[in-house]
N, C-alpha and C positions, 0 to 999 in steps of 0.2 A: 487389394486395399483392405485394410484392417476396418473395425467397426466403426461407427459414427457415435461420437458420445457428446455430452454436456458437460461444459466447463463454464466457469464464472470470468468473464472479463472486467478487469478494473481498468479505468482510467487516470489519466493526469487532470487533476481538479474536476473529477466526475464522481460525486458523491454514492450514485447507486450503481452497482456492476451489473453488466448483462450478462443473462444466460444464453448461451450459444452453442451451436451444433459444429463440431469440425471433426476430422477425422481422427483416429489414434494415432495416426504416425504422419503426423502433420510436420511441416518443417517451420522455421524460424520465420520465414517470409510470409507463409500462409498465415501463421498467427497474426503478424502485424498486419496483413491485409484484411483480415477479419475483424482486428480491432479498428481499422479504418473505417470499416463499412459499418460496424457495429455503432461507433459513435458519430458517424458522418464528418469524418475528417477529412478535408479534400485538399488542403491547402500547405500540407508537411509532409515530406517526404518520409516514408517508413525507415529509412536508413538513418534517422535522427532519432530513432525510438530505441530506447533498452526494453529487455523484455526479461519478466521475473517470474520464475514458476513458483507456486506457493511462495516462501521466504527464502527461497535459494538466493544466489548471487545474479546478476544481471548475465543473459545468455550473449554470448559474442556475436555481435548481428555481421561479422565477416563470414560467420558459417552459416549463409541464409538457408541453403538448403540441408542442413543437416536435423536429422531427425530430433525432437525434442523429447519423446515418449513421455508425453503427456496423460494424466489418468483420469477418468471420469470425476467429475466435480472438483477438478482442480482449479485452484484460483490463479489466474494469470494477470500479472498488472504489467501494464504498458506505460513506458514514461521516458521523457527526453532527459530527466534529471539522473543521472547513474546513481548519485548519492542526494541525501537530504539534510540540511543541517538544521538541529532541532536543539532549541533553547527552551528549557523548562524553568518556570517560575515556582517556587513553594516557599512559603511563608517568610518572604523577603531574600531568598537564598535562591540563586541562579544554578543551572545545569546546562552544559553545551557539548552535545556531542553528534556525530554523525551515523547515518541508519542507510538503510533502504529504503526506496518508495512504496515496497512491499511491507515494509513492516506493520503488525498489527497494534492495535489500540492497546489491548491486553499486555503485549511485550512490551509496549513503551510503558505503561504504569508501573510493570514488574522491574524493568530496567532504573527508572527513576526512583522508586521507592528503594532500591538496593543503594543506588548512590546517595540518596538522602538518609541513610541507615534508618529507615522505615519498617517496622516489623511486617510479616508477612499478614499477620492477624488484622493490623491497623490498616494495612495497603487495602483491604477488601473493600473497604468505602470510598477509596479514593478514585477520582474521575481526572479526565484531560479535557480542558475547554481551551477553543482558539481565543484568541483576542476580539473576535466579533460575537463570541459567546457560543458557538457550536461546541455541542460535545461530541467527544470523539468516543465513538462506541467500542466494544470490545474486539469486535470483528471488522471495524473499517481500517483501511489500509492509509498509512500517513500521506501516501502520493495523493490521495482523493482530494487532497486539502492543499495542495500545492502546486504551482505552473512553474513550466521554464519561462525563463531563465531565473527567475527567482529561486532559486531550490532549497528554500529554507521556511521554517515556521518557528512561530512562537507560540508556547502553551502554557498554560496555568495548571498546576496540579491542588485539586481542591477537594474535599471532603463531598460526599455526596450528600444532600440535605433533603432527599426525598423522604415524604412521611409515610410509614408502613403503617396498614391498618385498615 
């Protein structure tokens, strides 16, 4: 058995990740069981979850016993949605695309800025806000704001108006 390492577990509609310990040579099934334990999920079969390590594509749940080769401080996101439909509103214009639940806030802002033809310099001051007013932080995973079966989210791309000084 390899070393025990600490990883960050992110979950479906769970804003705060959990820091958990797991063996370096863990299988998909072991990671999904750890997810259920960490977030107290007892009513959903683990076979219904997709597993994303850092920002990679979903791992195939049919290969439960396959080692996943996770590393120390990896971010593992468990979600029933394989993809999230994202709608972003900016100055009256709309943008729709599909992404992984493990996509970070910084990657979403960068993608939106590019699609809306906003320069990198101007994009530095942009943030994403949910319809309910929550700010998507740079390190937040979009799946943390989305619940199955509604695998979609509407966001507003706005200028950060925090006063410096």
